[in-house]
DOTORBA-943359 format. One record per residue (C-alpha): x, z, y; residue in three letters. Coordinates in nm, 2 decimals. Layout:
<nodes>
<node u="X" w="Z" v="Y" residu="ALA"/>
...
</nodes>
This chain:
<nodes>
<node u="-0.13" w="0.47" v="2.01" residu="UNK"/>
<node u="-0.35" w="0.30" v="1.75" residu="UNK"/>
<node u="-0.65" w="0.11" v="1.89" residu="UNK"/>
<node u="-0.99" w="0.22" v="1.76" residu="UNK"/>
<node u="-1.19" w="-0.05" v="1.60" residu="UNK"/>
<node u="-1.51" w="-0.15" v="1.76" residu="UNK"/>
<node u="-1.79" w="0.03" v="1.56" residu="UNK"/>
<node u="-2.06" w="-0.22" v="1.66" residu="UNK"/>
<node u="-1.99" w="-0.44" v="1.36" residu="UNK"/>
<node u="-2.01" w="-0.15" v="1.12" residu="UNK"/>
<node u="-2.34" w="-0.05" v="1.28" residu="UNK"/>
<node u="-2.47" w="-0.41" v="1.24" residu="UNK"/>
<node u="-2.38" w="-0.40" v="0.87" residu="UNK"/>
<node u="-2.56" w="-0.07" v="0.82" residu="UNK"/>
<node u="-2.87" w="-0.19" v="1.01" residu="UNK"/>
<node u="-2.86" w="-0.51" v="0.81" residu="UNK"/>
<node u="-2.87" w="-0.32" v="0.48" residu="UNK"/>
<node u="-3.14" w="-0.09" v="0.60" residu="UNK"/>
<node u="-3.37" w="-0.38" v="0.71" residu="UNK"/>
<node u="-3.29" w="-0.56" v="0.38" residu="UNK"/>
<node u="-3.43" w="-0.26" v="0.19" residu="UNK"/>
<node u="-3.70" w="-0.14" v="0.42" residu="UNK"/>
<node u="-3.84" w="-0.47" v="0.54" residu="UNK"/>
<node u="-3.73" w="-0.76" v="0.33" residu="UNK"/>
<node u="-3.83" w="-0.61" v="-0.01" residu="UNK"/>
<node u="-4.16" w="-0.44" v="0.07" residu="UNK"/>
<node u="-4.29" w="-0.69" v="0.33" residu="UNK"/>
<node u="-4.25" w="-0.99" v="0.10" residu="UNK"/>
<node u="-4.27" w="-0.83" v="-0.24" residu="UNK"/>
<node u="-4.60" w="-0.66" v="-0.17" residu="UNK"/>
<node u="-4.77" w="-1.00" v="-0.13" residu="UNK"/>
<node u="-4.72" w="-1.06" v="-0.50" residu="UNK"/>
<node u="-4.76" w="-0.70" v="-0.62" residu="UNK"/>
<node u="-5.10" w="-0.68" v="-0.44" residu="UNK"/>
<node u="-5.21" w="-1.01" v="-0.59" residu="UNK"/>
<node u="-5.13" w="-0.88" v="-0.93" residu="UNK"/>
<node u="-5.30" w="-0.55" v="-0.85" residu="UNK"/>
<node u="-5.63" w="-0.70" v="-0.73" residu="UNK"/>
<node u="-5.78" w="-0.78" v="-1.08" residu="UNK"/>
<node u="-5.70" w="-0.42" v="-1.20" residu="UNK"/>
<node u="-5.88" w="-0.27" v="-0.90" residu="UNK"/>
<node u="-6.16" w="-0.53" v="-0.90" residu="UNK"/>
<node u="-6.08" w="-0.66" v="-0.55" residu="UNK"/>
<node u="-6.23" w="-0.98" v="-0.41" residu="UNK"/>
<node u="-6.05" w="-1.20" v="-0.16" residu="UNK"/>
<node u="-6.21" w="-1.02" v="0.14" residu="UNK"/>
<node u="-6.09" w="-0.68" v="0.01" residu="UNK"/>
<node u="-5.74" w="-0.82" v="-0.06" residu="UNK"/>
<node u="-5.73" w="-0.96" v="0.29" residu="UNK"/>
<node u="-5.85" w="-0.64" v="0.44" residu="UNK"/>
<node u="-5.58" w="-0.45" v="0.26" residu="UNK"/>
<node u="-5.31" w="-0.66" v="0.41" residu="UNK"/>
<node u="-5.48" w="-0.65" v="0.75" residu="UNK"/>
<node u="-5.46" w="-0.27" v="0.75" residu="UNK"/>
<node u="-5.09" w="-0.30" v="0.66" residu="UNK"/>
<node u="-5.03" w="-0.54" v="0.94" residu="UNK"/>
<node u="-5.21" w="-0.32" v="1.20" residu="UNK"/>
<node u="-5.02" w="-0.01" v="1.10" residu="UNK"/>
<node u="-4.69" w="-0.19" v="1.08" residu="UNK"/>
<node u="-4.73" w="-0.33" v="1.43" residu="UNK"/>
<node u="-4.96" w="-0.10" v="1.63" residu="UNK"/>
<node u="-4.71" w="0.19" v="1.64" residu="UNK"/>
<node u="-4.45" w="-0.04" v="1.81" residu="UNK"/>
<node u="-4.46" w="0.14" v="2.15" residu="UNK"/>
<node u="-4.45" w="0.48" v="1.97" residu="UNK"/>
<node u="-4.14" w="0.36" v="1.78" residu="UNK"/>
<node u="-3.98" w="0.26" v="2.11" residu="UNK"/>
<node u="-4.05" w="0.61" v="2.24" residu="UNK"/>
<node u="-3.90" w="0.76" v="1.92" residu="UNK"/>
<node u="-3.59" w="0.55" v="1.96" residu="UNK"/>
<node u="-3.56" w="0.65" v="2.32" residu="UNK"/>
<node u="-3.61" w="1.02" v="2.25" residu="UNK"/>
<node u="-3.49" w="1.09" v="1.89" residu="UNK"/>
<node u="-3.25" w="0.80" v="1.86" residu="UNK"/>
<node u="-3.23" w="0.50" v="1.62" residu="UNK"/>
<node u="-3.08" w="0.70" v="1.34" residu="UNK"/>
<node u="-3.36" w="0.96" v="1.31" residu="UNK"/>
<node u="-3.62" w="0.69" v="1.36" residu="UNK"/>
<node u="-3.48" w="0.48" v="1.07" residu="UNK"/>
<node u="-3.47" w="0.79" v="0.85" residu="UNK"/>
<node u="-3.83" w="0.88" v="0.93" residu="UNK"/>
<node u="-3.94" w="0.53" v="0.85" residu="UNK"/>
<node u="-3.76" w="0.54" v="0.51" residu="UNK"/>
<node u="-3.94" w="0.87" v="0.42" residu="UNK"/>
<node u="-4.28" w="0.72" v="0.50" residu="UNK"/>
<node u="-4.20" w="0.41" v="0.28" residu="UNK"/>
<node u="-4.09" w="0.63" v="0.00" residu="UNK"/>
<node u="-4.41" w="0.83" v="0.01" residu="UNK"/>
<node u="-4.63" w="0.52" v="0.02" residu="UNK"/>
<node u="-4.45" w="0.34" v="-0.26" residu="UNK"/>
<node u="-4.46" w="0.65" v="-0.48" residu="UNK"/>
<node u="-4.84" w="0.68" v="-0.44" residu="UNK"/>
<node u="-4.88" w="0.31" v="-0.52" residu="UNK"/>
<node u="-4.67" w="0.36" v="-0.83" residu="UNK"/>
<node u="-4.86" w="0.66" v="-0.96" residu="UNK"/>
<node u="-5.21" w="0.75" v="-0.83" residu="UNK"/>
<node u="-5.36" w="0.44" v="-0.67" residu="UNK"/>
<node u="-5.67" w="0.33" v="-0.87" residu="UNK"/>
<node u="-5.91" w="0.22" v="-0.60" residu="UNK"/>
<node u="-5.93" w="0.01" v="-0.28" residu="UNK"/>
<node u="-5.94" w="0.32" v="-0.06" residu="UNK"/>
<node u="-5.63" w="0.48" v="-0.21" residu="UNK"/>
<node u="-5.45" w="0.15" v="-0.18" residu="UNK"/>
<node u="-5.56" w="0.13" v="0.18" residu="UNK"/>
<node u="-5.41" w="0.48" v="0.25" residu="UNK"/>
<node u="-5.09" w="0.43" v="0.05" residu="UNK"/>
<node u="-5.01" w="0.07" v="0.13" residu="UNK"/>
<node u="-5.19" w="0.02" v="0.46" residu="UNK"/>
<node u="-5.11" w="0.35" v="0.63" residu="UNK"/>
<node u="-4.79" w="0.48" v="0.47" residu="UNK"/>
<node u="-4.60" w="0.17" v="0.38" residu="UNK"/>
<node u="-4.71" w="0.00" v="0.70" residu="UNK"/>
<node u="-4.59" w="0.29" v="0.91" residu="UNK"/>
<node u="-4.26" w="0.30" v="0.72" residu="UNK"/>
<node u="-4.19" w="-0.07" v="0.78" residu="UNK"/>
<node u="-4.27" w="-0.03" v="1.15" residu="UNK"/>
<node u="-4.06" w="0.28" v="1.19" residu="UNK"/>
<node u="-3.77" w="0.22" v="0.95" residu="UNK"/>
<node u="-3.66" w="-0.14" v="1.01" residu="UNK"/>
<node u="-3.65" w="-0.40" v="1.29" residu="UNK"/>
<node u="-3.75" w="-0.22" v="1.61" residu="UNK"/>
<node u="-3.52" w="0.07" v="1.58" residu="UNK"/>
<node u="-3.23" w="-0.14" v="1.45" residu="UNK"/>
<node u="-3.25" w="-0.41" v="1.72" residu="UNK"/>
<node u="-3.30" w="-0.16" v="2.00" residu="UNK"/>
<node u="-2.99" w="0.03" v="1.88" residu="UNK"/>
<node u="-2.78" w="-0.29" v="1.85" residu="UNK"/>
<node u="-2.88" w="-0.41" v="2.19" residu="UNK"/>
<node u="-2.68" w="-0.12" v="2.34" residu="UNK"/>
<node u="-2.37" w="-0.23" v="2.15" residu="UNK"/>
<node u="-2.38" w="-0.61" v="2.21" residu="UNK"/>
<node u="-2.43" w="-0.81" v="2.53" residu="UNK"/>
<node u="-2.24" w="-1.14" v="2.52" residu="UNK"/>
<node u="-2.30" w="-1.20" v="2.14" residu="UNK"/>
<node u="-2.66" w="-1.07" v="2.13" residu="UNK"/>
<node u="-2.81" w="-1.39" v="1.99" residu="UNK"/>
<node u="-2.55" w="-1.39" v="1.71" residu="UNK"/>
<node u="-2.60" w="-1.03" v="1.63" residu="UNK"/>
<node u="-2.98" w="-1.04" v="1.62" residu="UNK"/>
<node u="-2.97" w="-1.35" v="1.41" residu="UNK"/>
<node u="-2.74" w="-1.18" v="1.16" residu="UNK"/>
<node u="-2.97" w="-0.87" v="1.16" residu="UNK"/>
<node u="-3.29" w="-1.07" v="1.10" residu="UNK"/>
<node u="-3.12" w="-1.26" v="0.81" residu="UNK"/>
<node u="-3.16" w="-0.93" v="0.62" residu="UNK"/>
<node u="-3.54" w="-0.98" v="0.61" residu="UNK"/>
<node u="-3.50" w="-1.34" v="0.49" residu="UNK"/>
<node u="-3.25" w="-1.26" v="0.22" residu="UNK"/>
<node u="-3.46" w="-0.95" v="0.12" residu="UNK"/>
<node u="-3.76" w="-1.16" v="0.09" residu="UNK"/>
<node u="-3.58" w="-1.42" v="-0.12" residu="UNK"/>
<node u="-3.45" w="-1.14" v="-0.35" residu="UNK"/>
<node u="-3.78" w="-0.96" v="-0.37" residu="UNK"/>
<node u="-3.97" w="-1.24" v="-0.52" residu="UNK"/>
<node u="-3.72" w="-1.29" v="-0.80" residu="UNK"/>
<node u="-3.64" w="-0.93" v="-0.85" residu="UNK"/>
<node u="-4.00" w="-0.80" v="-0.86" residu="UNK"/>
<node u="-4.11" w="-1.08" v="-1.08" residu="UNK"/>
<node u="-3.84" w="-0.98" v="-1.34" residu="UNK"/>
<node u="-3.92" w="-0.61" v="-1.30" residu="UNK"/>
<node u="-4.29" w="-0.66" v="-1.35" residu="UNK"/>
<node u="-4.24" w="-0.89" v="-1.64" residu="UNK"/>
<node u="-3.99" w="-0.65" v="-1.80" residu="UNK"/>
<node u="-4.26" w="-0.38" v="-1.79" residu="UNK"/>
<node u="-4.52" w="-0.59" v="-1.95" residu="UNK"/>
<node u="-4.69" w="-0.71" v="-1.63" residu="UNK"/>
<node u="-4.72" w="-0.36" v="-1.49" residu="UNK"/>
<node u="-4.73" w="-0.41" v="-1.11" residu="UNK"/>
<node u="-4.66" w="-0.03" v="-1.05" residu="UNK"/>
<node u="-4.30" w="-0.08" v="-1.17" residu="UNK"/>
<node u="-4.24" w="-0.28" v="-0.86" residu="UNK"/>
<node u="-4.34" w="0.01" v="-0.64" residu="UNK"/>
<node u="-4.11" w="0.24" v="-0.82" residu="UNK"/>
<node u="-3.82" w="0.01" v="-0.74" residu="UNK"/>
<node u="-3.93" w="-0.01" v="-0.37" residu="UNK"/>
<node u="-3.93" w="0.37" v="-0.35" residu="UNK"/>
<node u="-3.58" w="0.40" v="-0.48" residu="UNK"/>
<node u="-3.45" w="0.13" v="-0.25" residu="UNK"/>
<node u="-3.60" w="0.30" v="0.06" residu="UNK"/>
<node u="-3.43" w="0.63" v="-0.05" residu="UNK"/>
<node u="-3.10" w="0.44" v="-0.04" residu="UNK"/>
<node u="-3.19" w="0.31" v="0.31" residu="UNK"/>
<node u="-3.25" w="0.67" v="0.43" residu="UNK"/>
<node u="-2.90" w="0.77" v="0.31" residu="UNK"/>
<node u="-2.73" w="0.47" v="0.48" residu="UNK"/>
<node u="-2.91" w="0.55" v="0.81" residu="UNK"/>
<node u="-2.80" w="0.92" v="0.80" residu="UNK"/>
<node u="-2.44" w="0.83" v="0.73" residu="UNK"/>
<node u="-2.36" w="0.52" v="0.94" residu="UNK"/>
<node u="-2.60" w="0.47" v="1.23" residu="UNK"/>
<node u="-2.46" w="0.57" v="1.58" residu="UNK"/>
<node u="-2.66" w="0.56" v="1.90" residu="UNK"/>
<node u="-2.44" w="0.40" v="2.16" residu="UNK"/>
<node u="-2.08" w="0.29" v="2.23" residu="UNK"/>
<node u="-2.04" w="0.59" v="2.47" residu="UNK"/>
<node u="-2.10" w="0.82" v="2.18" residu="UNK"/>
<node u="-1.77" w="0.70" v="2.03" residu="UNK"/>
<node u="-1.59" w="0.64" v="2.36" residu="UNK"/>
<node u="-1.63" w="0.27" v="2.33" residu="UNK"/>
<node u="-1.79" w="-0.01" v="2.54" residu="UNK"/>
<node u="-2.05" w="-0.28" v="2.46" residu="UNK"/>
<node u="-1.89" w="-0.58" v="2.27" residu="UNK"/>
<node u="-1.58" w="-0.37" v="2.22" residu="UNK"/>
<node u="-1.44" w="-0.48" v="2.56" residu="UNK"/>
<node u="-1.21" w="-0.22" v="2.73" residu="UNK"/>
<node u="-1.33" w="-0.32" v="3.07" residu="UNK"/>
<node u="-1.69" w="-0.40" v="2.98" residu="UNK"/>
<node u="-1.84" w="-0.20" v="3.26" residu="UNK"/>
<node u="-1.63" w="-0.37" v="3.52" residu="UNK"/>
<node u="-1.68" w="-0.73" v="3.39" residu="UNK"/>
<node u="-2.05" w="-0.71" v="3.28" residu="UNK"/>
<node u="-2.20" w="-0.87" v="3.59" residu="UNK"/>
<node u="-1.93" w="-1.14" v="3.60" residu="UNK"/>
<node u="-1.98" w="-1.22" v="3.24" residu="UNK"/>
<node u="-2.35" w="-1.25" v="3.28" residu="UNK"/>
<node u="-2.32" w="-1.49" v="3.58" residu="UNK"/>
<node u="-2.06" w="-1.71" v="3.40" residu="UNK"/>
<node u="-2.24" w="-1.72" v="3.07" residu="UNK"/>
<node u="-2.39" w="-2.06" v="2.98" residu="UNK"/>
<node u="-2.72" w="-1.89" v="2.88" residu="UNK"/>
<node u="-2.95" w="-1.72" v="3.13" residu="UNK"/>
<node u="-2.91" w="-1.34" v="3.12" residu="UNK"/>
<node u="-3.07" w="-1.15" v="3.40" residu="UNK"/>
<node u="-2.85" w="-0.94" v="3.63" residu="UNK"/>
<node u="-3.16" w="-0.79" v="3.79" residu="UNK"/>
<node u="-3.29" w="-0.44" v="3.71" residu="UNK"/>
<node u="-3.62" w="-0.50" v="3.55" residu="UNK"/>
<node u="-3.86" w="-0.21" v="3.50" residu="UNK"/>
<node u="-4.11" w="-0.20" v="3.22" residu="UNK"/>
<node u="-4.40" w="-0.23" v="3.47" residu="UNK"/>
<node u="-4.25" w="-0.53" v="3.65" residu="UNK"/>
<node u="-4.18" w="-0.70" v="3.32" residu="UNK"/>
<node u="-4.54" w="-0.66" v="3.22" residu="UNK"/>
<node u="-4.65" w="-0.82" v="3.54" residu="UNK"/>
<node u="-4.45" w="-1.13" v="3.46" residu="UNK"/>
<node u="-4.66" w="-1.43" v="3.32" residu="UNK"/>
<node u="-4.35" w="-1.53" v="3.12" residu="UNK"/>
<node u="-4.38" w="-1.22" v="2.90" residu="UNK"/>
<node u="-4.74" w="-1.29" v="2.82" residu="UNK"/>
<node u="-4.68" w="-1.66" v="2.75" residu="UNK"/>
<node u="-4.41" w="-1.57" v="2.50" residu="UNK"/>
<node u="-4.63" w="-1.31" v="2.33" residu="UNK"/>
<node u="-4.92" w="-1.55" v="2.31" residu="UNK"/>
<node u="-4.71" w="-1.83" v="2.17" residu="UNK"/>
<node u="-4.57" w="-1.62" v="1.89" residu="UNK"/>
<node u="-4.92" w="-1.50" v="1.80" residu="UNK"/>
<node u="-5.00" w="-1.83" v="1.63" residu="UNK"/>
<node u="-4.70" w="-1.78" v="1.40" residu="UNK"/>
<node u="-4.78" w="-1.41" v="1.34" residu="UNK"/>
<node u="-5.13" w="-1.50" v="1.24" residu="UNK"/>
<node u="-5.02" w="-1.78" v="1.01" residu="UNK"/>
<node u="-4.75" w="-1.56" v="0.85" residu="UNK"/>
<node u="-4.99" w="-1.28" v="0.79" residu="UNK"/>
<node u="-5.25" w="-1.52" v="0.65" residu="UNK"/>
<node u="-5.00" w="-1.67" v="0.40" residu="UNK"/>
<node u="-4.86" w="-1.34" v="0.28" residu="UNK"/>
<node u="-5.21" w="-1.21" v="0.22" residu="UNK"/>
<node u="-5.37" w="-1.52" v="0.06" residu="UNK"/>
<node u="-5.09" w="-1.77" v="-0.01" residu="UNK"/>
<node u="-5.02" w="-1.64" v="-0.36" residu="UNK"/>
<node u="-5.38" w="-1.67" v="-0.47" residu="UNK"/>
<node u="-5.42" w="-1.99" v="-0.28" residu="UNK"/>
<node u="-5.14" w="-2.15" v="-0.48" residu="UNK"/>
<node u="-5.30" w="-2.02" v="-0.80" residu="UNK"/>
<node u="-5.63" w="-2.18" v="-0.69" residu="UNK"/>
<node u="-5.44" w="-2.51" v="-0.66" residu="UNK"/>
<node u="-5.32" w="-2.48" v="-1.01" residu="UNK"/>
<node u="-4.97" w="-2.35" v="-0.97" residu="UNK"/>
<node u="-4.83" w="-2.08" v="-1.19" residu="UNK"/>
<node u="-4.75" w="-1.72" v="-1.09" residu="UNK"/>
<node u="-4.38" w="-1.80" v="-1.11" residu="UNK"/>
<node u="-4.43" w="-2.09" v="-0.87" residu="UNK"/>
<node u="-4.62" w="-1.87" v="-0.63" residu="UNK"/>
<node u="-4.33" w="-1.61" v="-0.65" residu="UNK"/>
<node u="-4.09" w="-1.89" v="-0.59" residu="UNK"/>
<node u="-4.27" w="-2.00" v="-0.28" residu="UNK"/>
<node u="-4.24" w="-1.65" v="-0.13" residu="UNK"/>
<node u="-3.87" w="-1.66" v="-0.21" residu="UNK"/>
<node u="-3.82" w="-2.00" v="-0.05" residu="UNK"/>
<node u="-4.02" w="-1.91" v="0.25" residu="UNK"/>
<node u="-3.80" w="-1.60" v="0.30" residu="UNK"/>
<node u="-3.46" w="-1.76" v="0.25" residu="UNK"/>
<node u="-3.55" w="-2.06" v="0.46" residu="UNK"/>
<node u="-3.55" w="-1.83" v="0.76" residu="UNK"/>
<node u="-3.17" w="-1.83" v="0.72" residu="UNK"/>
<node u="-3.16" w="-2.19" v="0.84" residu="UNK"/>
<node u="-3.32" w="-2.09" v="1.17" residu="UNK"/>
<node u="-3.10" w="-1.79" v="1.20" residu="UNK"/>
<node u="-2.79" w="-2.00" v="1.15" residu="UNK"/>
<node u="-2.91" w="-2.23" v="1.44" residu="UNK"/>
<node u="-2.98" w="-1.93" v="1.67" residu="UNK"/>
<node u="-2.64" w="-1.77" v="1.58" residu="UNK"/>
<node u="-2.45" w="-2.09" v="1.65" residu="UNK"/>
<node u="-2.64" w="-2.21" v="1.95" residu="UNK"/>
<node u="-2.83" w="-1.91" v="2.09" residu="UNK"/>
<node u="-2.54" w="-1.80" v="2.31" residu="UNK"/>
<node u="-2.47" w="-2.15" v="2.43" residu="UNK"/>
<node u="-2.81" w="-2.27" v="2.53" residu="UNK"/>
<node u="-3.13" w="-2.09" v="2.61" residu="UNK"/>
<node u="-3.28" w="-1.98" v="2.27" residu="UNK"/>
<node u="-3.62" w="-2.05" v="2.42" residu="UNK"/>
<node u="-3.57" w="-2.42" v="2.34" residu="UNK"/>
<node u="-3.48" w="-2.34" v="1.98" residu="UNK"/>
<node u="-3.79" w="-2.12" v="1.96" residu="UNK"/>
<node u="-4.01" w="-2.41" v="2.07" residu="UNK"/>
<node u="-3.88" w="-2.62" v="1.77" residu="UNK"/>
<node u="-3.94" w="-2.33" v="1.54" residu="UNK"/>
<node u="-4.30" w="-2.31" v="1.66" residu="UNK"/>
<node u="-4.35" w="-2.67" v="1.57" residu="UNK"/>
<node u="-4.19" w="-2.62" v="1.23" residu="UNK"/>
<node u="-4.43" w="-2.34" v="1.15" residu="UNK"/>
<node u="-4.73" w="-2.55" v="1.26" residu="UNK"/>
<node u="-4.62" w="-2.83" v="1.03" residu="UNK"/>
<node u="-4.60" w="-2.58" v="0.74" residu="UNK"/>
<node u="-4.95" w="-2.45" v="0.81" residu="UNK"/>
<node u="-5.08" w="-2.81" v="0.79" residu="UNK"/>
<node u="-4.90" w="-2.89" v="0.46" residu="UNK"/>
<node u="-5.00" w="-2.57" v="0.28" residu="UNK"/>
<node u="-5.37" w="-2.67" v="0.26" residu="UNK"/>
<node u="-5.31" w="-2.95" v="0.00" residu="UNK"/>
<node u="-4.98" w="-2.84" v="-0.16" residu="UNK"/>
<node u="-5.07" w="-2.97" v="-0.51" residu="UNK"/>
<node u="-4.72" w="-3.08" v="-0.61" residu="UNK"/>
<node u="-4.41" w="-2.87" v="-0.65" residu="UNK"/>
<node u="-4.23" w="-3.07" v="-0.38" residu="UNK"/>
<node u="-4.51" w="-3.00" v="-0.13" residu="UNK"/>
<node u="-4.49" w="-2.63" v="-0.21" residu="UNK"/>
<node u="-4.12" w="-2.64" v="-0.13" residu="UNK"/>
<node u="-4.18" w="-2.84" v="0.19" residu="UNK"/>
<node u="-4.44" w="-2.60" v="0.34" residu="UNK"/>
<node u="-4.24" w="-2.30" v="0.24" residu="UNK"/>
<node u="-3.93" w="-2.43" v="0.41" residu="UNK"/>
<node u="-4.13" w="-2.51" v="0.73" residu="UNK"/>
<node u="-4.29" w="-2.17" v="0.74" residu="UNK"/>
<node u="-3.97" w="-1.99" v="0.67" residu="UNK"/>
<node u="-3.78" w="-2.17" v="0.95" residu="UNK"/>
<node u="-4.07" w="-2.13" v="1.19" residu="UNK"/>
<node u="-4.12" w="-1.76" v="1.14" residu="UNK"/>
<node u="-3.76" w="-1.66" v="1.08" residu="UNK"/>
<node u="-3.64" w="-1.83" v="1.39" residu="UNK"/>
<node u="-3.94" w="-1.75" v="1.61" residu="UNK"/>
<node u="-3.91" w="-1.37" v="1.58" residu="UNK"/>
<node u="-3.54" w="-1.35" v="1.64" residu="UNK"/>
<node u="-3.58" w="-1.59" v="1.94" residu="UNK"/>
<node u="-3.85" w="-1.37" v="2.09" residu="UNK"/>
<node u="-3.62" w="-1.06" v="2.07" residu="UNK"/>
<node u="-3.32" w="-1.25" v="2.21" residu="UNK"/>
<node u="-3.52" w="-1.41" v="2.50" residu="UNK"/>
<node u="-3.68" w="-1.07" v="2.59" residu="UNK"/>
<node u="-3.34" w="-0.90" v="2.62" residu="UNK"/>
<node u="-3.19" w="-1.20" v="2.81" residu="UNK"/>
<node u="-3.48" w="-1.24" v="3.05" residu="UNK"/>
<node u="-3.56" w="-0.87" v="3.12" residu="UNK"/>
<node u="-3.24" w="-0.68" v="3.03" residu="UNK"/>
<node u="-3.18" w="-0.39" v="2.79" residu="UNK"/>
<node u="-3.35" w="-0.12" v="2.99" residu="UNK"/>
<node u="-3.72" w="-0.21" v="2.91" residu="UNK"/>
<node u="-3.63" w="-0.41" v="2.60" residu="UNK"/>
<node u="-3.74" w="-0.15" v="2.34" residu="UNK"/>
<node u="-4.07" w="-0.10" v="2.51" residu="UNK"/>
<node u="-4.13" w="-0.47" v="2.56" residu="UNK"/>
<node u="-4.04" w="-0.55" v="2.21" residu="UNK"/>
<node u="-4.25" w="-0.27" v="2.07" residu="UNK"/>
<node u="-4.56" w="-0.39" v="2.27" residu="UNK"/>
<node u="-4.50" w="-0.75" v="2.17" residu="UNK"/>
<node u="-4.49" w="-0.65" v="1.80" residu="UNK"/>
<node u="-4.79" w="-0.43" v="1.84" residu="UNK"/>
<node u="-5.00" w="-0.70" v="2.00" residu="UNK"/>
<node u="-4.89" w="-0.97" v="1.75" residu="UNK"/>
<node u="-4.93" w="-0.77" v="1.43" residu="UNK"/>
<node u="-5.25" w="-0.60" v="1.54" residu="UNK"/>
<node u="-5.43" w="-0.92" v="1.64" residu="UNK"/>
<node u="-5.29" w="-1.12" v="1.35" residu="UNK"/>
<node u="-5.41" w="-0.85" v="1.11" residu="UNK"/>
<node u="-5.76" w="-0.98" v="1.16" residu="UNK"/>
<node u="-5.67" w="-1.31" v="1.02" residu="UNK"/>
<node u="-5.65" w="-1.22" v="0.65" residu="UNK"/>
<node u="-5.99" w="-1.05" v="0.66" residu="UNK"/>
<node u="-6.15" w="-1.35" v="0.84" residu="UNK"/>
<node u="-5.99" w="-1.60" v="0.60" residu="UNK"/>
<node u="-6.10" w="-1.40" v="0.30" residu="UNK"/>
<node u="-6.46" w="-1.39" v="0.44" residu="UNK"/>
<node u="-6.46" w="-1.76" v="0.50" residu="UNK"/>
<node u="-6.33" w="-1.82" v="0.15" residu="UNK"/>
<node u="-6.59" w="-1.59" v="-0.01" residu="UNK"/>
<node u="-6.85" w="-1.78" v="0.20" residu="UNK"/>
<node u="-6.76" w="-2.11" v="0.03" residu="UNK"/>
<node u="-6.55" w="-2.25" v="0.32" residu="UNK"/>
<node u="-6.21" w="-2.22" v="0.16" residu="UNK"/>
<node u="-5.88" w="-2.17" v="0.34" residu="UNK"/>
<node u="-5.84" w="-2.51" v="0.50" residu="UNK"/>
<node u="-6.00" w="-2.43" v="0.84" residu="UNK"/>
<node u="-5.79" w="-2.12" v="0.89" residu="UNK"/>
<node u="-5.47" w="-2.30" v="0.82" residu="UNK"/>
<node u="-5.55" w="-2.60" v="1.03" residu="UNK"/>
<node u="-5.66" w="-2.39" v="1.33" residu="UNK"/>
<node u="-5.33" w="-2.19" v="1.34" residu="UNK"/>
<node u="-5.13" w="-2.51" v="1.30" residu="UNK"/>
<node u="-5.28" w="-2.63" v="1.63" residu="UNK"/>
<node u="-5.21" w="-2.30" v="1.80" residu="UNK"/>
<node u="-4.84" w="-2.32" v="1.70" residu="UNK"/>
<node u="-4.82" w="-2.68" v="1.84" residu="UNK"/>
<node u="-4.96" w="-2.57" v="2.18" residu="UNK"/>
<node u="-4.73" w="-2.26" v="2.18" residu="UNK"/>
<node u="-4.42" w="-2.47" v="2.12" residu="UNK"/>
<node u="-4.51" w="-2.71" v="2.41" residu="UNK"/>
<node u="-4.57" w="-2.41" v="2.64" residu="UNK"/>
<node u="-4.23" w="-2.26" v="2.56" residu="UNK"/>
<node u="-4.06" w="-2.59" v="2.65" residu="UNK"/>
<node u="-4.19" w="-2.58" v="3.01" residu="UNK"/>
<node u="-4.14" w="-2.20" v="3.06" residu="UNK"/>
<node u="-3.90" w="-2.10" v="3.33" residu="UNK"/>
<node u="-3.68" w="-1.78" v="3.32" residu="UNK"/>
<node u="-3.85" w="-1.51" v="3.53" residu="UNK"/>
<node u="-3.68" w="-1.36" v="3.83" residu="UNK"/>
<node u="-3.77" w="-1.05" v="4.03" residu="UNK"/>
<node u="-3.68" w="-1.23" v="4.36" residu="UNK"/>
<node u="-3.67" w="-1.60" v="4.31" residu="UNK"/>
<node u="-3.61" w="-1.67" v="4.68" residu="UNK"/>
<node u="-3.30" w="-1.46" v="4.67" residu="UNK"/>
<node u="-3.18" w="-1.63" v="4.35" residu="UNK"/>
<node u="-3.22" w="-1.97" v="4.51" residu="UNK"/>
<node u="-3.03" w="-1.85" v="4.81" residu="UNK"/>
<node u="-2.74" w="-1.73" v="4.60" residu="UNK"/>
<node u="-2.74" w="-2.06" v="4.41" residu="UNK"/>
<node u="-2.73" w="-2.26" v="4.73" residu="UNK"/>
<node u="-2.44" w="-2.05" v="4.87" residu="UNK"/>
<node u="-2.25" w="-2.10" v="4.54" residu="UNK"/>
<node u="-2.29" w="-2.48" v="4.56" residu="UNK"/>
<node u="-2.17" w="-2.48" v="4.92" residu="UNK"/>
<node u="-1.86" w="-2.28" v="4.85" residu="UNK"/>
</nodes>
C-alpha cells in the first residue's frame, strides 16, 4: 500500500503564494502608488495619511469577523472572498478614482477588506490545524511571502509605472490581475484540515496519541491546557503582547504612509524611496530565518523582544537618513523588527493559548493593532502640515518599541492553573 504524502506542505506552498499576491504586493506597493497619485488628486500630507489610516482600519478591524468566517465558511472560501474584494478595489483604483473620496472607498474600504480577508489571518488559522511541532517554522515560511512580495512590489511596480509613462494606474491593473490568480490558487489547492484528507497534524500517523507527550517534551513551552477565548482574554499576558506590538504596528503604518514622501523631503530620489520599501520588506526574511531556526528550540518571545528593539532603532534612524547608507540601515532595522514581531506574535499566541481560540485571539490582536495604529498616519500628517515635521512621531514610537521589548523579556507563559502546574513540575523532579 502506497503511503499518502502529507498535504500540509502543499497547503503551505499555496497559502504562501496567496499571501505573496494578496498581501505583499498591495500592502507595500500601494505606499509608492499613493505617493505618486497624491499630486494628481491634489492631496496634502494629512489627506495622504488619512487615506492610509482608512486602509489600516479596514484591513485590521474585521479581524474577528475574518476569524468567524474561517470557523464557519472555512479558510478556502475566506481567501477567495478576500481576493474578489481586492480585485474590485484595484480595478476601481485603475479606472475611475479621481478624487480623495473615491480613493477612500476603493483603496481604504475594498483593498483594505481584501487584504484582511484574503491573506494572513485565514492562511495562518488554516495552517495551525495542520502543524503543531513545527509551527514556528511554518509560520515563518508563511510570513516570508509578505517580505518577498514587498521586495518584489517596489521593483516591479516602479518598472510598470515607468513603462507606462509614470501612470500610477498601471500598477493597480497589475495588482488586480495578481489577486485574480490568488483566487484561483485558493479554489484549487486550499484544504481545511488534515481530517478532511484522512491525515493527522504534522503528518504523524499517531499524532492524536502522542500530541500531549510531544507537547510536554518539547523544548519550547506549548500549553496542554484547554484555553477558552474568554479565559485567554482575561490573561494579562495576552494584553501585554498586544500592547507591545502596537508600537511596531504604529511605526510600520507611519512609514508606509509617509516614508516615501519623507525620503523625498530629505533629498532622495523616487527610485531610492522605492528601494527603501523593497529593502524594508526583504529584510523581514532575516527575522523569519531566525524564528524558523530557533523558534521551535527556544521561546520565540525572546526573539520577539530583540525584534522590538531593532524596530525601535530603525524608527530613530529614519529621522535623519540623509545618506544612502543610513537609508539602508533604517530599512533593514524596520524590516527585521516588523517581519519578526508579527510572526512571533502569532507563534506565541498559538503556543501559549492553543489552537482552539487562536483564530479569534489573532483576529482581535490584528484588529486592535491596525485600528489604533491607523490613527498614526493622520496625526503625523497633521503635525507635518502644522510645521512640526515627522521627527517627534518617529522618536515617540522608537521609545514605545524599547519599552515593549523589555516587557516581553520579563513576561512569563500564562497558565490556567499555575499551582497545579507547579505541583506537576515538583512531582516530575522527585521522580
